[in-house]
PyMOL Python script that loads the backbone (N, CA, C, O; Angstrom):
from pymol import cmd

cmd.read_pdbstr("""\
ATOM      1  N   UNK A   1       0.822  -1.198   0.000  1.00  0.00           N
ATOM      2  CA  UNK A   1       0.000   0.000   0.000  1.00  0.00           C
ATOM      3  C   UNK A   1       0.866   1.263   0.000  1.00  0.00           C
ATOM      4  O   UNK A   1       0.593   2.199  -0.751  1.00  0.00           O
ATOM      5  N   UNK A   2       1.905   1.294   0.835  1.00  0.00           N
ATOM      6  CA  UNK A   2       2.784   2.463   0.895  1.00  0.00           C
ATOM      7  C   UNK A   2       3.500   2.656  -0.438  1.00  0.00           C
ATOM      8  O   UNK A   2       3.598   3.774  -0.943  1.00  0.00           O
ATOM      9  N   UNK A   3       4.002   1.554  -1.007  1.00  0.00           N
ATOM     10  CA  UNK A   3       4.681   1.634  -2.302  1.00  0.00           C
ATOM     11  C   UNK A   3       3.719   2.170  -3.365  1.00  0.00           C
ATOM     12  O   UNK A   3       4.104   3.008  -4.180  1.00  0.00           O
ATOM     13  N   UNK A   4       2.482   1.697  -3.360  1.00  0.00           N
ATOM     14  CA  UNK A   4       1.484   2.177  -4.317  1.00  0.00           C
ATOM     15  C   UNK A   4       1.230   3.672  -4.151  1.00  0.00           C
ATOM     16  O   UNK A   4       1.123   4.402  -5.136  1.00  0.00           O
ATOM     17  N   UNK A   5       1.135   4.121  -2.915  1.00  0.00           N
ATOM     18  CA  UNK A   5       0.875   5.531  -2.645  1.00  0.00           C
ATOM     19  C   UNK A   5       1.984   6.419  -3.205  1.00  0.00           C
ATOM     20  O   UNK A   5       1.710   7.437  -3.840  1.00  0.00           O
ATOM     21  N   UNK A   6       3.240   6.028  -2.968  1.00  0.00           N
ATOM     22  CA  UNK A   6       4.360   6.853  -3.406  1.00  0.00           C
ATOM     23  C   UNK A   6       4.689   6.704  -4.884  1.00  0.00           C
ATOM     24  O   UNK A   6       5.443   7.516  -5.421  1.00  0.00           O
ATOM     25  N   UNK A   7       4.157   5.709  -5.548  1.00  0.00           N
ATOM     26  CA  UNK A   7       4.425   5.539  -6.975  1.00  0.00           C
ATOM     27  C   UNK A   7       3.231   5.949  -7.836  1.00  0.00           C
ATOM     28  O   UNK A   7       3.292   5.855  -9.062  1.00  0.00           O
ATOM     29  N   UNK A   8       2.159   6.396  -7.212  1.00  0.00           N
ATOM     30  CA  UNK A   8       0.960   6.825  -7.929  1.00  0.00           C
ATOM     31  C   UNK A   8       1.048   8.319  -8.226  1.00  0.00           C
ATOM     32  O   UNK A   8       1.582   9.087  -7.426  1.00  0.00           O
ATOM     33  N   UNK A   9       0.531   8.720  -9.360  1.00  0.00           N
ATOM     34  CA  UNK A   9       0.535  10.131  -9.747  1.00  0.00           C
ATOM     35  C   UNK A   9      -0.186  10.987  -8.712  1.00  0.00           C
ATOM     36  O   UNK A   9      -1.221  10.591  -8.176  1.00  0.00           O
ATOM     37  N   UNK A  10       0.370  12.160  -8.438  1.00  0.00           N
ATOM     38  CA  UNK A  10      -0.262  13.087  -7.489  1.00  0.00           C
ATOM     39  C   UNK A  10      -1.661  13.481  -7.971  1.00  0.00           C
ATOM     40  O   UNK A  10      -2.536  13.767  -7.154  1.00  0.00           O
ATOM     41  N   UNK A  11      -1.878  13.498  -9.285  1.00  0.00           N
ATOM     42  CA  UNK A  11      -3.197  13.838  -9.815  1.00  0.00           C
ATOM     43  C   UNK A  11      -4.258  12.846  -9.365  1.00  0.00           C
ATOM     44  O   UNK A  11      -5.422  13.210  -9.196  1.00  0.00           O
ATOM     45  N   UNK A  12      -3.861  11.595  -9.171  1.00  0.00           N
ATOM     46  CA  UNK A  12      -4.810  10.577  -8.728  1.00  0.00           C
ATOM     47  C   UNK A  12      -4.987  10.573  -7.212  1.00  0.00           C
ATOM     48  O   UNK A  12      -6.077  10.303  -6.708  1.00  0.00           O
ATOM     49  N   UNK A  13      -3.914  10.872  -6.495  1.00  0.00           N
ATOM     50  CA  UNK A  13      -3.949  10.804  -5.028  1.00  0.00           C
ATOM     51  C   UNK A  13      -4.423  12.116  -4.422  1.00  0.00           C
ATOM     52  O   UNK A  13      -5.183  12.107  -3.454  1.00  0.00           O
ATOM     53  N   UNK A  14      -3.993  13.231  -4.968  1.00  0.00           N
ATOM     54  CA  UNK A  14      -4.346  14.538  -4.421  1.00  0.00           C
ATOM     55  C   UNK A  14      -3.410  14.951  -3.306  1.00  0.00           C
ATOM     56  O   UNK A  14      -2.512  14.203  -2.919  1.00  0.00           O
ATOM     57  N   UNK A  15      -3.628  16.141  -2.798  1.00  0.00           N
ATOM     58  CA  UNK A  15      -2.810  16.677  -1.711  1.00  0.00           C
ATOM     59  C   UNK A  15      -3.474  16.382  -0.375  1.00  0.00           C
ATOM     60  O   UNK A  15      -4.686  16.183  -0.306  1.00  0.00           O
ATOM     61  N   UNK A  16      -2.668  16.354   0.692  1.00  0.00           N
ATOM     62  CA  UNK A  16      -3.253  16.166   2.023  1.00  0.00           C
ATOM     63  C   UNK A  16      -4.202  17.317   2.347  1.00  0.00           C
ATOM     64  O   UNK A  16      -3.950  18.459   1.961  1.00  0.00           O
ATOM     65  N   UNK A  17      -5.278  17.025   3.047  1.00  0.00           N
ATOM     66  CA  UNK A  17      -6.250  18.061   3.395  1.00  0.00           C
ATOM     67  C   UNK A  17      -5.805  18.907   4.575  1.00  0.00           C
ATOM     68  O   UNK A  17      -6.144  20.088   4.640  1.00  0.00           O
ATOM     69  N   UNK A  18      -5.057  18.338   5.507  1.00  0.00           N
ATOM     70  CA  UNK A  18      -4.564  19.084   6.662  1.00  0.00           C
ATOM     71  C   UNK A  18      -3.204  19.653   6.321  1.00  0.00           C
ATOM     72  O   UNK A  18      -2.185  18.985   6.494  1.00  0.00           O
ATOM     73  N   UNK A  19      -3.185  20.873   5.839  1.00  0.00           N
ATOM     74  CA  UNK A  19      -1.955  21.471   5.346  1.00  0.00           C
ATOM     75  C   UNK A  19      -1.713  22.788   6.063  1.00  0.00           C
ATOM     76  O   UNK A  19      -2.427  23.763   5.828  1.00  0.00           O
ATOM     77  N   UNK A  20      -0.710  22.825   6.938  1.00  0.00           N
ATOM     78  CA  UNK A  20      -0.408  24.029   7.704  1.00  0.00           C
ATOM     79  C   UNK A  20      -0.110  25.207   6.798  1.00  0.00           C
ATOM     80  O   UNK A  20      -0.573  26.318   7.057  1.00  0.00           O
ATOM     81  N   UNK A  21       0.655  24.983   5.739  1.00  0.00           N
ATOM     82  CA  UNK A  21       0.964  26.082   4.829  1.00  0.00           C
ATOM     83  C   UNK A  21      -0.292  26.707   4.261  1.00  0.00           C
ATOM     84  O   UNK A  21      -0.394  27.931   4.173  1.00  0.00           O
ATOM     85  N   UNK A  22      -1.249  25.879   3.876  1.00  0.00           N
ATOM     86  CA  UNK A  22      -2.508  26.391   3.361  1.00  0.00           C
ATOM     87  C   UNK A  22      -3.322  27.089   4.419  1.00  0.00           C
ATOM     88  O   UNK A  22      -3.967  28.099   4.139  1.00  0.00           O
ATOM     89  N   UNK A  23      -3.307  26.568   5.637  1.00  0.00           N
ATOM     90  CA  UNK A  23      -4.052  27.190   6.727  1.00  0.00           C
ATOM     91  C   UNK A  23      -3.509  28.577   7.037  1.00  0.00           C
ATOM     92  O   UNK A  23      -4.276  29.499   7.314  1.00  0.00           O
ATOM     93  N   UNK A  24      -2.213  28.724   6.990  1.00  0.00           N
ATOM     94  CA  UNK A  24      -1.580  30.007   7.305  1.00  0.00           C
ATOM     95  C   UNK A  24      -1.718  30.977   6.136  1.00  0.00           C
ATOM     96  O   UNK A  24      -2.010  32.155   6.342  1.00  0.00           O
ATOM     97  N   UNK A  25      -1.514  30.499   4.920  1.00  0.00           N
ATOM     98  CA  UNK A  25      -1.465  31.378   3.753  1.00  0.00           C
ATOM     99  C   UNK A  25      -2.791  31.532   3.029  1.00  0.00           C
ATOM    100  O   UNK A  25      -2.906  32.370   2.135  1.00  0.00           O
ATOM    101  N   UNK A  26      -3.795  30.741   3.393  1.00  0.00           N
ATOM    102  CA  UNK A  26      -5.119  30.878   2.796  1.00  0.00           C
ATOM    103  C   UNK A  26      -5.432  29.809   1.764  1.00  0.00           C
ATOM    104  O   UNK A  26      -4.529  29.138   1.265  1.00  0.00           O
ATOM    105  N   UNK A  27      -6.724  29.648   1.441  1.00  0.00           N
ATOM    106  CA  UNK A  27      -7.155  28.575   0.547  1.00  0.00           C
ATOM    107  C   UNK A  27      -6.666  28.727  -0.887  1.00  0.00           C
ATOM    108  O   UNK A  27      -6.594  27.734  -1.612  1.00  0.00           O
ATOM    109  N   UNK A  28      -6.329  29.936  -1.316  1.00  0.00           N
ATOM    110  CA  UNK A  28      -5.846  30.135  -2.674  1.00  0.00           C
ATOM    111  C   UNK A  28      -4.339  30.045  -2.803  1.00  0.00           C
ATOM    112  O   UNK A  28      -3.784  30.299  -3.871  1.00  0.00           O
ATOM    113  N   UNK A  29      -3.669  29.678  -1.701  1.00  0.00           N
ATOM    114  CA  UNK A  29      -2.211  29.591  -1.755  1.00  0.00           C
ATOM    115  C   UNK A  29      -1.781  28.399  -2.594  1.00  0.00           C
ATOM    116  O   UNK A  29      -2.547  27.455  -2.787  1.00  0.00           O
ATOM    117  N   UNK A  30      -0.570  28.450  -3.082  1.00  0.00           N
ATOM    118  CA  UNK A  30      -0.034  27.376  -3.920  1.00  0.00           C
ATOM    119  C   UNK A  30      -0.005  26.047  -3.165  1.00  0.00           C
ATOM    120  O   UNK A  30       0.010  24.982  -3.783  1.00  0.00           O
ATOM    121  N   UNK A  31       0.003  26.108  -1.831  1.00  0.00           N
ATOM    122  CA  UNK A  31       0.050  24.893  -1.022  1.00  0.00           C
ATOM    123  C   UNK A  31      -1.273  24.135  -1.037  1.00  0.00           C
ATOM    124  O   UNK A  31      -1.307  22.962  -0.666  1.00  0.00           O
ATOM    125  N   UNK A  32      -2.356  24.771  -1.454  1.00  0.00           N
ATOM    126  CA  UNK A  32      -3.660  24.114  -1.483  1.00  0.00           C
ATOM    127  C   UNK A  32      -4.159  23.814  -2.887  1.00  0.00           C
ATOM    128  O   UNK A  32      -5.225  23.218  -3.042  1.00  0.00           O
ATOM    129  N   UNK A  33      -3.418  24.211  -3.908  1.00  0.00           N
ATOM    130  CA  UNK A  33      -3.872  24.007  -5.279  1.00  0.00           C
ATOM    131  C   UNK A  33      -3.460  22.636  -5.795  1.00  0.00           C
ATOM    132  O   UNK A  33      -2.517  22.020  -5.298  1.00  0.00           O
ATOM    133  N   UNK A  34      -4.194  22.174  -6.807  1.00  0.00           N
ATOM    134  CA  UNK A  34      -3.891  20.882  -7.427  1.00  0.00           C
ATOM    135  C   UNK A  34      -4.057  20.985  -8.935  1.00  0.00           C
ATOM    136  O   UNK A  34      -4.648  21.938  -9.443  1.00  0.00           O
ATOM    137  N   UNK A  35      -3.537  20.004  -9.636  1.00  0.00           N
ATOM    138  CA  UNK A  35      -3.761  19.838 -11.068  1.00  0.00           C
ATOM    139  C   UNK A  35      -3.387  21.039 -11.911  1.00  0.00           C
ATOM    140  O   UNK A  35      -2.344  21.659 -11.700  1.00  0.00           O
ATOM    141  N   UNK A  36      -4.257  21.372 -12.884  1.00  0.00           N
ATOM    142  CA  UNK A  36      -3.982  22.457 -13.823  1.00  0.00           C
ATOM    143  C   UNK A  36      -3.855  23.807 -13.123  1.00  0.00           C
ATOM    144  O   UNK A  36      -3.054  24.649 -13.528  1.00  0.00           O
ATOM    145  N   UNK A  37      -4.644  24.009 -12.077  1.00  0.00           N
ATOM    146  CA  UNK A  37      -4.580  25.271 -11.332  1.00  0.00           C
ATOM    147  C   UNK A  37      -3.202  25.444 -10.680  1.00  0.00           C
ATOM    148  O   UNK A  37      -2.640  26.539 -10.689  1.00  0.00           O
ATOM    149  N   UNK A  38      -2.665  24.361 -10.119  1.00  0.00           N
ATOM    150  CA  UNK A  38      -1.328  24.398  -9.516  1.00  0.00           C
ATOM    151  C   UNK A  38      -0.262  24.673 -10.581  1.00  0.00           C
ATOM    152  O   UNK A  38       0.624  25.503 -10.373  1.00  0.00           O
ATOM    153  N   UNK A  39      -0.344  23.985 -11.709  1.00  0.00           N
ATOM    154  CA  UNK A  39       0.645  24.177 -12.774  1.00  0.00           C
ATOM    155  C   UNK A  39       0.626  25.608 -13.305  1.00  0.00           C
ATOM    156  O   UNK A  39       1.681  26.186 -13.566  1.00  0.00           O
ATOM    157  N   UNK A  40      -0.558  26.178 -13.467  1.00  0.00           N
ATOM    158  CA  UNK A  40      -0.664  27.555 -13.956  1.00  0.00           C
ATOM    159  C   UNK A  40      -0.055  28.535 -12.962  1.00  0.00           C
ATOM    160  O   UNK A  40       0.654  29.460 -13.360  1.00  0.00           O
ATOM    161  N   UNK A  41      -0.322  28.344 -11.680  1.00  0.00           N
ATOM    162  CA  UNK A  41       0.222  29.247 -10.655  1.00  0.00           C
ATOM    163  C   UNK A  41       1.737  29.114 -10.565  1.00  0.00           C
ATOM    164  O   UNK A  41       2.442  30.115 -10.440  1.00  0.00           O
ATOM    165  N   UNK A  42       2.241  27.882 -10.628  1.00  0.00           N
ATOM    166  CA  UNK A  42       3.696  27.680 -10.579  1.00  0.00           C
ATOM    167  C   UNK A  42       4.378  28.327 -11.777  1.00  0.00           C
ATOM    168  O   UNK A  42       5.463  28.894 -11.645  1.00  0.00           O
ATOM    169  N   UNK A  43       3.749  28.245 -12.938  1.00  0.00           N
ATOM    170  CA  UNK A  43       4.318  28.852 -14.142  1.00  0.00           C
ATOM    171  C   UNK A  43       4.450  30.368 -13.965  1.00  0.00           C
ATOM    172  O   UNK A  43       5.403  30.971 -14.457  1.00  0.00           O
ATOM    173  N   UNK A  44       3.500  30.976 -13.270  1.00  0.00           N
ATOM    174  CA  UNK A  44       3.568  32.416 -13.002  1.00  0.00           C
ATOM    175  C   UNK A  44       4.634  32.760 -11.968  1.00  0.00           C
ATOM    176  O   UNK A  44       5.308  33.784 -12.083  1.00  0.00           O
ATOM    177  N   UNK A  45       4.787  31.905 -10.960  1.00  0.00           N
ATOM    178  CA  UNK A  45       5.668  32.210  -9.834  1.00  0.00           C
ATOM    179  C   UNK A  45       7.135  31.878 -10.066  1.00  0.00           C
ATOM    180  O   UNK A  45       8.005  32.574  -9.543  1.00  0.00           O
ATOM    181  N   UNK A  46       7.428  30.856 -10.818  1.00  0.00           N
ATOM    182  CA  UNK A  46       8.806  30.383 -10.903  1.00  0.00           C
ATOM    183  C   UNK A  46       9.808  31.360 -11.523  1.00  0.00           C
ATOM    184  O   UNK A  46      10.893  31.507 -10.961  1.00  0.00           O
ATOM    185  N   UNK A  47       9.526  32.034 -12.628  1.00  0.00           N
ATOM    186  CA  UNK A  47      10.564  32.912 -13.196  1.00  0.00           C
ATOM    187  C   UNK A  47      11.112  33.963 -12.223  1.00  0.00           C
ATOM    188  O   UNK A  47      12.330  34.139 -12.166  1.00  0.00           O
ATOM    189  N   UNK A  48      10.275  34.667 -11.457  1.00  0.00           N
ATOM    190  CA  UNK A  48      10.841  35.661 -10.531  1.00  0.00           C
ATOM    191  C   UNK A  48      11.690  35.040  -9.418  1.00  0.00           C
ATOM    192  O   UNK A  48      12.514  35.729  -8.816  1.00  0.00           O
ATOM    193  N   UNK A  49      11.499  33.761  -9.142  1.00  0.00           N
ATOM    194  CA  UNK A  49      12.212  33.125  -8.036  1.00  0.00           C
ATOM    195  C   UNK A  49      13.431  32.328  -8.483  1.00  0.00           C
ATOM    196  O   UNK A  49      13.917  31.485  -7.729  1.00  0.00           O
ATOM    197  N   UNK A  50      13.939  32.573  -9.694  1.00  0.00           N
ATOM    198  CA  UNK A  50      15.157  31.864 -10.084  1.00  0.00           C
ATOM    199  C   UNK A  50      16.345  32.472  -9.338  1.00  0.00           C
ATOM    200  O   UNK A  50      16.238  33.571  -8.792  1.00  0.00           O
ATOM    201  N   UNK A  51      17.462  31.771  -9.313  1.00  0.00           N
ATOM    202  CA  UNK A  51      18.619  32.174  -8.514  1.00  0.00           C
ATOM    203  C   UNK A  51      19.134  33.566  -8.809  1.00  0.00           C
ATOM    204  O   UNK A  51      19.439  34.320  -7.885  1.00  0.00           O
ATOM    205  N   UNK A  52      19.235  33.923 -10.082  1.00  0.00           N
ATOM    206  CA  UNK A  52      19.767  35.234 -10.456  1.00  0.00           C
ATOM    207  C   UNK A  52      18.874  36.354  -9.922  1.00  0.00           C
ATOM    208  O   UNK A  52      19.370  37.336  -9.369  1.00  0.00           O
ATOM    209  N   UNK A  53      17.581  36.211 -10.084  1.00  0.00           N
ATOM    210  CA  UNK A  53      16.662  37.237  -9.588  1.00  0.00           C
ATOM    211  C   UNK A  53      16.678  37.323  -8.068  1.00  0.00           C
ATOM    212  O   UNK A  53      16.602  38.420  -7.514  1.00  0.00           O
ATOM    213  N   UNK A  54      16.775  36.197  -7.392  1.00  0.00           N
ATOM    214  CA  UNK A  54      16.758  36.195  -5.927  1.00  0.00           C
ATOM    215  C   UNK A  54      18.025  36.816  -5.346  1.00  0.00           C
ATOM    216  O   UNK A  54      17.967  37.433  -4.282  1.00  0.00           O
ATOM    217  N   UNK A  55      19.161  36.668  -6.012  1.00  0.00           N
ATOM    218  CA  UNK A  55      20.406  37.274  -5.515  1.00  0.00           C
ATOM    219  C   UNK A  55      20.299  38.791  -5.421  1.00  0.00           C
ATOM    220  O   UNK A  55      20.973  39.409  -4.597  1.00  0.00           O
ATOM    221  N   UNK A  56      19.469  39.388  -6.246  1.00  0.00           N
ATOM    222  CA  UNK A  56      19.275  40.838  -6.199  1.00  0.00           C
ATOM    223  C   UNK A  56      18.659  41.276  -4.871  1.00  0.00           C
ATOM    224  O   UNK A  56      18.806  42.432  -4.477  1.00  0.00           O
ATOM    225  N   UNK A  57      17.977  40.372  -4.183  1.00  0.00           N
ATOM    226  CA  UNK A  57      17.326  40.693  -2.910  1.00  0.00           C
ATOM    227  C   UNK A  57      18.146  40.264  -1.697  1.00  0.00           C
ATOM    228  O   UNK A  57      17.718  40.461  -0.560  1.00  0.00           O
ATOM    229  N   UNK A  58      19.304  39.689  -1.925  1.00  0.00           N
ATOM    230  CA  UNK A  58      20.092  39.114  -0.832  1.00  0.00           C
ATOM    231  C   UNK A  58      20.448  40.138   0.242  1.00  0.00           C
ATOM    232  O   UNK A  58      20.240  39.871   1.426  1.00  0.00           O
ATOM    233  N   UNK A  59      20.974  41.290  -0.130  1.00  0.00           N
ATOM    234  CA  UNK A  59      21.400  42.286   0.856  1.00  0.00           C
ATOM    235  C   UNK A  59      20.232  42.828   1.670  1.00  0.00           C
ATOM    236  O   UNK A  59      20.311  42.909   2.895  1.00  0.00           O
ATOM    237  N   UNK A  60      19.150  43.197   0.993  1.00  0.00           N
ATOM    238  CA  UNK A  60      18.017  43.763   1.727  1.00  0.00           C
ATOM    239  C   UNK A  60      17.363  42.715   2.625  1.00  0.00           C
ATOM    240  O   UNK A  60      16.894  43.038   3.716  1.00  0.00           O
ATOM    241  N   UNK A  61      17.330  41.467   2.173  1.00  0.00           N
ATOM    242  CA  UNK A  61      16.772  40.400   3.000  1.00  0.00           C
ATOM    243  C   UNK A  61      17.611  40.221   4.254  1.00  0.00           C
ATOM    244  O   UNK A  61      17.069  40.109   5.353  1.00  0.00           O
ATOM    245  N   UNK A  62      18.923  40.192   4.099  1.00  0.00           N
ATOM    246  CA  UNK A  62      19.810  40.054   5.256  1.00  0.00           C
ATOM    247  C   UNK A  62      19.623  41.221   6.225  1.00  0.00           C
ATOM    248  O   UNK A  62      19.547  41.010   7.435  1.00  0.00           O
ATOM    249  N   UNK A  63      19.550  42.431   5.716  1.00  0.00           N
ATOM    250  CA  UNK A  63      19.364  43.608   6.571  1.00  0.00           C
ATOM    251  C   UNK A  63      18.050  43.533   7.348  1.00  0.00           C
ATOM    252  O   UNK A  63      18.011  43.848   8.537  1.00  0.00           O
ATOM    253  N   UNK A  64      16.984  43.120   6.682  1.00  0.00           N
ATOM    254  CA  UNK A  64      15.676  43.037   7.336  1.00  0.00           C
ATOM    255  C   UNK A  64      15.638  41.937   8.390  1.00  0.00           C
ATOM    256  O   UNK A  64      15.028  42.110   9.445  1.00  0.00           O
ATOM    257  N   UNK A  65      16.282  40.812   8.111  1.00  0.00           N
ATOM    258  CA  UNK A  65      16.342  39.723   9.095  1.00  0.00           C
ATOM    259  C   UNK A  65      17.104  40.178  10.334  1.00  0.00           C
ATOM    260  O   UNK A  65      16.655  39.942  11.456  1.00  0.00           O
ATOM    261  N   UNK A  66      18.237  40.818  10.145  1.00  0.00           N
ATOM    262  CA  UNK A  66      19.027  41.308  11.281  1.00  0.00           C
ATOM    263  C   UNK A  66      18.227  42.331  12.075  1.00  0.00           C
ATOM    264  O   UNK A  66      18.213  42.285  13.305  1.00  0.00           O
ATOM    265  N   UNK A  67      17.559  43.258  11.385  1.00  0.00           N
ATOM    266  CA  UNK A  67      16.748  44.274  12.063  1.00  0.00           C
ATOM    267  C   UNK A  67      15.648  43.626  12.900  1.00  0.00           C
ATOM    268  O   UNK A  67      15.431  44.006  14.051  1.00  0.00           O
ATOM    269  N   UNK A  68      14.963  42.657  12.324  1.00  0.00           N
ATOM    270  CA  UNK A  68      13.879  41.977  13.048  1.00  0.00           C
ATOM    271  C   UNK A  68      14.414  41.202  14.242  1.00  0.00           C
ATOM    272  O   UNK A  68      13.826  41.242  15.323  1.00  0.00           O
ATOM    273  N   UNK A  69      15.519  40.499  14.055  1.00  0.00           N
ATOM    274  CA  UNK A  69      16.073  39.675  15.140  1.00  0.00           C
ATOM    275  C   UNK A  69      16.539  40.514  16.327  1.00  0.00           C
ATOM    276  O   UNK A  69      16.573  40.014  17.452  1.00  0.00           O
ATOM    277  N   UNK A  70      16.895  41.762  16.103  1.00  0.00           N
ATOM    278  CA  UNK A  70      17.329  42.625  17.203  1.00  0.00           C
ATOM    279  C   UNK A  70      16.207  42.882  18.206  1.00  0.00           C
ATOM    280  O   UNK A  70      16.475  43.222  19.359  1.00  0.00           O
ATOM    281  N   UNK A  71      14.964  42.724  17.781  1.00  0.00           N
ATOM    282  CA  UNK A  71      13.833  42.936  18.693  1.00  0.00           C
ATOM    283  C   UNK A  71      13.406  41.649  19.408  1.00  0.00           C
ATOM    284  O   UNK A  71      12.543  41.693  20.284  1.00  0.00           O
ATOM    285  N   UNK A  72      13.997  40.512  19.049  1.00  0.00           N
ATOM    286  CA  UNK A  72      13.609  39.248  19.655  1.00  0.00           C
ATOM    287  C   UNK A  72      14.219  39.118  21.048  1.00  0.00           C
ATOM    288  O   UNK A  72      15.368  39.507  21.259  1.00  0.00           O
ATOM    289  N   UNK A  73      13.460  38.575  21.999  1.00  0.00           N
ATOM    290  CA  UNK A  73      14.014  38.371  23.343  1.00  0.00           C
ATOM    291  C   UNK A  73      15.066  37.261  23.335  1.00  0.00           C
ATOM    292  O   UNK A  73      14.984  36.320  22.546  1.00  0.00           O
ATOM    293  N   UNK A  74      16.042  37.381  24.212  1.00  0.00           N
ATOM    294  CA  UNK A  74      17.092  36.364  24.302  1.00  0.00           C
ATOM    295  C   UNK A  74      16.846  35.468  25.504  1.00  0.00           C
ATOM    296  O   UNK A  74      16.433  35.939  26.564  1.00  0.00           O
ATOM    297  N   UNK A  75      17.098  34.184  25.340  1.00  0.00           N
ATOM    298  CA  UNK A  75      17.036  33.238  26.444  1.00  0.00           C
ATOM    299  C   UNK A  75      15.646  32.790  26.842  1.00  0.00           C
ATOM    300  O   UNK A  75      15.491  32.086  27.841  1.00  0.00           O
ATOM    301  N   UNK A  76      14.621  33.182  26.080  1.00  0.00           N
ATOM    302  CA  UNK A  76      13.251  32.751  26.386  1.00  0.00           C
ATOM    303  C   UNK A  76      12.557  32.340  25.091  1.00  0.00           C
ATOM    304  O   UNK A  76      12.890  32.826  24.011  1.00  0.00           O
ATOM    305  N   UNK A  77      11.589  31.438  25.218  1.00  0.00           N
ATOM    306  CA  UNK A  77      10.809  31.041  24.052  1.00  0.00           C
ATOM    307  C   UNK A  77       9.814  32.142  23.717  1.00  0.00           C
ATOM    308  O   UNK A  77       9.329  32.843  24.605  1.00  0.00           O
ATOM    309  N   UNK A  78       9.511  32.291  22.426  1.00  0.00           N
ATOM    310  CA  UNK A  78       8.501  33.260  22.005  1.00  0.00           C
ATOM    311  C   UNK A  78       7.899  32.804  20.682  1.00  0.00           C
ATOM    312  O   UNK A  78       8.500  32.012  19.956  1.00  0.00           O
ATOM    313  N   UNK A  79       6.717  33.306  20.377  1.00  0.00           N
ATOM    314  CA  UNK A  79       6.027  32.955  19.138  1.00  0.00           C
ATOM    315  C   UNK A  79       6.774  33.557  17.951  1.00  0.00           C
ATOM    316  O   UNK A  79       7.176  34.720  17.992  1.00  0.00           O
ATOM    317  N   UNK A  80       6.959  32.773  16.903  1.00  0.00           N
ATOM    318  CA  UNK A  80       7.704  33.266  15.744  1.00  0.00           C
ATOM    319  C   UNK A  80       6.818  33.595  14.545  1.00  0.00           C
ATOM    320  O   UNK A  80       7.275  34.266  13.620  1.00  0.00           O
ATOM    321  N   UNK A  81       5.579  33.145  14.537  1.00  0.00           N
ATOM    322  CA  UNK A  81       4.736  33.372  13.363  1.00  0.00           C
ATOM    323  C   UNK A  81       4.498  34.861  13.125  1.00  0.00           C
ATOM    324  O   UNK A  81       4.650  35.336  11.999  1.00  0.00           O
ATOM    325  N   UNK A  82       4.130  35.596  14.158  1.00  0.00           N
ATOM    326  CA  UNK A  82       3.824  37.020  13.998  1.00  0.00           C
ATOM    327  C   UNK A  82       5.005  37.815  13.437  1.00  0.00           C
ATOM    328  O   UNK A  82       4.806  38.592  12.503  1.00  0.00           O
ATOM    329  N   UNK A  83       6.224  37.661  13.961  1.00  0.00           N
ATOM    330  CA  UNK A  83       7.340  38.420  13.388  1.00  0.00           C
ATOM    331  C   UNK A  83       7.628  38.087  11.926  1.00  0.00           C
ATOM    332  O   UNK A  83       8.234  38.894  11.221  1.00  0.00           O
ATOM    333  N   UNK A  84       7.205  36.915  11.462  1.00  0.00           N
ATOM    334  CA  UNK A  84       7.494  36.521  10.086  1.00  0.00           C
ATOM    335  C   UNK A  84       6.428  36.987   9.109  1.00  0.00           C
ATOM    336  O   UNK A  84       6.603  36.839   7.899  1.00  0.00           O
ATOM    337  N   UNK A  85       5.353  37.535   9.590  1.00  0.00           N
ATOM    338  CA  UNK A  85       4.250  37.938   8.711  1.00  0.00           C
ATOM    339  C   UNK A  85       4.422  39.333   8.193  1.00  0.00           C
ATOM    340  O   UNK A  85       3.579  39.820   7.440  1.00  0.00           O
TER     341      UNK A  85
END
""", "prot")
cmd.dss("prot")
cmd.show_as("cartoon", "prot")
cmd.util.cbc("prot")
cmd.orient("prot")
């Protein structure tokens, strides 16, 4: 059964219904899409996220991460979802 599950096309099996990424990002997020709708969305999203384009954001991303981390408490647990939104 496990072998069948992992060797069967995703189109036949579908995506898991309990998906944290979809719950956080909403029902229209790429994490909840399937089939042709998923392929169309990926086709739109992939070109801007290639390595060359992403390197252009490297410095500003690093600066923003450092800025955000400076406000985090040290030595105690805290929720991380809110600071990442």
